[in-house]
C-alpha positions as CSV (number, residue, x, y, z in Angstrom):
1,M,-12.7,31.1,-9.0
2,P,-10.9,30.4,-12.3
3,N,-9.2,27.0,-12.7
4,I,-5.6,27.0,-13.4
5,P,-5.0,25.1,-16.9
6,N,-3.8,21.2,-15.9
7,T,-5.0,21.7,-12.7
8,K,-7.1,19.1,-11.7
9,E,-10.3,19.1,-9.5
10,H,-10.8,15.9,-7.3
11,P,-13.2,15.6,-4.7
12,I,-12.8,14.6,-1.2
13,L,-14.7,13.8,2.0
14,F,-13.9,15.8,5.2
15,S,-16.4,15.1,8.8
16,S,-17.9,18.2,10.0
17,S,-15.6,18.4,13.3
18,S,-12.4,18.6,10.2
19,I,-14.4,20.8,8.0
20,M,-15.1,23.3,11.0
21,A,-11.1,22.7,11.5
22,I,-10.7,23.8,8.1
23,L,-13.0,27.0,8.2
24,E,-11.1,28.3,11.3
25,G,-7.6,27.2,9.9
26,R,-6.7,24.9,12.8
27,K,-6.4,21.5,9.8
28,T,-3.7,21.7,7.3
29,Q,-3.3,18.5,6.8
30,T,-5.0,15.3,6.6
31,R,-4.3,11.6,6.6
32,R,-5.6,8.9,4.1
33,I,-5.2,4.9,4.4
34,I,-2.7,3.7,1.5
35,R,-5.2,0.9,0.6
36,T,-2.0,-1.2,-0.2
37,Q,-0.6,-2.1,2.8
38,R,2.1,-4.5,1.8
39,T,4.0,-2.3,-0.1
40,Q,4.7,1.6,0.0
41,R,5.7,1.6,-3.5
42,S,1.7,2.3,-3.9
43,S,1.1,4.9,-6.9
44,C,0.2,7.8,-4.6
45,P,-3.6,9.0,-5.6
46,Y,-2.3,12.5,-4.7
47,K,-0.2,15.1,-6.3
48,V,1.4,18.6,-5.4
49,G,-0.6,21.0,-6.6
50,M,-3.5,19.1,-6.9
51,R,-7.0,20.9,-6.1
52,L,-9.5,19.0,-3.8
53,W,-13.1,20.7,-3.4
54,V,-14.3,19.8,-0.2
55,R,-17.6,17.2,0.2
56,E,-19.5,17.6,3.4
57,T,-22.9,17.1,5.2
58,W,-25.0,19.2,3.2
59,G,-28.7,20.5,2.5
60,L,-30.9,22.4,0.5
61,Y,-34.2,25.0,1.3
62,D,-37.0,24.8,-0.5
63,T,-35.3,23.4,-3.9
64,E,-34.0,20.0,-5.8
65,P,-30.2,19.5,-6.5
66,K,-31.8,18.9,-10.5
67,D,-32.4,22.4,-10.0
68,G,-28.9,24.0,-9.8
69,P,-26.9,26.6,-8.1
70,E,-28.5,29.7,-9.7
71,H,-30.9,28.6,-7.0
72,A,-30.2,26.7,-4.5
73,M,-30.0,27.8,-0.7
74,I,-27.7,25.5,0.5
75,F,-26.9,25.0,4.7
76,Y,-23.6,22.9,5.5
77,R,-24.4,20.5,8.3
78,A,-20.6,21.6,10.0
79,S,-21.4,25.3,10.3
80,D,-25.2,25.8,10.1
81,G,-26.4,22.5,12.4
82,D,-29.5,22.9,13.4
83,N,-30.3,26.2,13.4
84,Y,-32.3,26.4,10.1
85,E,-34.8,24.5,8.9
86,L,-34.9,23.1,5.7
87,R,-38.1,23.2,4.5
88,Y,-38.9,20.8,2.5
89,Q,-35.4,18.4,2.8
90,L,-33.5,16.6,5.1
91,W,-29.6,17.2,5.6
92,R,-27.9,15.0,2.3
93,P,-24.6,12.8,2.6
94,S,-21.4,14.5,1.7
95,I,-21.1,11.5,-1.0
96,F,-23.9,13.4,-2.9
97,M,-22.9,16.9,-2.7
98,P,-22.0,18.1,-6.2
99,R,-19.5,20.2,-7.2
100,W,-21.2,23.4,-7.7
101,A,-22.5,23.3,-3.7
102,S,-19.3,23.0,-2.3
103,R,-17.7,25.8,-0.3
104,I,-14.6,24.7,0.0
105,M,-11.6,24.6,-2.3
106,L,-7.8,23.1,-1.2
107,E,-4.5,22.7,-2.6
108,I,-2.4,19.9,-1.9
109,V,1.2,21.3,-0.5
110,R,3.2,18.1,-0.1
111,V,2.4,15.1,0.3
112,R,4.3,12.0,2.2
113,V,4.1,8.9,3.7
114,E,4.4,7.6,7.1
115,R,2.9,4.8,9.8
116,L,-0.1,6.7,11.4
117,Q,1.4,6.4,14.7
118,D,4.1,7.8,13.7
119,I,2.1,11.0,14.0
120,S,4.1,13.9,16.0
121,E,2.9,16.5,18.3
122,V,2.9,19.3,15.5
123,D,1.4,17.3,12.9
124,A,-1.4,16.3,15.3
125,K,-2.2,20.2,16.1
126,A,-2.3,20.8,12.1
127,E,-5.1,17.7,11.9
128,G,-7.1,20.2,13.6
129,V,-7.2,18.6,16.8
130,T,-7.9,20.7,20.2
131,A,-6.7,19.0,23.4
132,A,-6.4,20.1,26.7
133,S,-2.7,17.9,26.9
134,S,-1.7,15.6,24.9
135,A,-2.9,17.0,20.6
136,R,-1.5,13.1,19.5
137,E,-3.8,11.7,21.9
138,S,-6.8,13.4,20.8
139,Y,-6.1,12.5,17.0
140,Q,-6.2,8.7,18.0
141,T,-9.3,9.4,19.6
142,L,-10.5,10.7,16.5
143,W,-9.0,7.9,13.9
144,D,-10.2,5.4,16.1
145,Q,-14.0,7.3,15.5
146,I,-13.8,7.5,12.1
147,N,-12.2,4.4,10.7
148,K,-12.4,1.5,13.6
149,K,-15.5,0.5,12.4
150,R,-13.6,0.4,9.1
151,G,-11.4,-1.8,10.2
152,W,-8.7,0.6,10.4
153,A,-8.2,0.9,14.0
154,W,-5.4,3.2,15.6
155,E,-3.7,-0.3,17.1
156,C,-3.5,-1.4,13.3
157,N,-1.1,1.5,12.7
158,P,-1.4,1.5,8.6
159,W,0.8,3.0,6.1
160,V,-1.1,6.4,5.6
161,W,-0.4,9.4,3.0
162,V,-0.3,12.5,4.7
163,I,-1.6,15.3,3.1
164,E,-0.7,18.4,3.7
165,F,-3.2,21.4,2.2
166,K,-3.8,25.2,1.8
167,K,-7.3,26.2,1.5
168,L,-8.1,28.5,-1.3
169,A,-11.2,29.2,-1.3
170,E,-14.6,29.4,1.0
171,S,-17.7,30.1,-1.1
172,C,-20.0,28.2,-4.0
173,E,-19.1,28.6,-7.3
């Protein structure tokens, strides 16, 4: 995918369930904690038009990351699961995924600020959750699974960046 001039790319981490929701077209929003909770005037690191390359849990079959993309057979935990044997490798954490191994590119289309608990049923669905009854309740459970151990439980009701995006690409560069 050619770069558009003046368009910066930044990495963003997602869990396996979020990766699958993005791939299936169910996830078009993400919420990220505003680091300075005392004020909403915090400078937003996310801008409309910014491109985000997705980091996810990954592995290589019979190669090392230093071998580069031309020799890599990449597997992705979210979609490949344990269906493939990684001959000499283990799953690698998403934080260590290099740009060349990323298969998903997103473009930010809207950014806004809100309190976490202000999420609507429609927005909870845009977060990619599936629910028999309430998407908002399902999202609350997902939020706590990801963030509670880091001190940002649903009950804290933090200010968050609501980042709406569209998926641009799904392939390795």
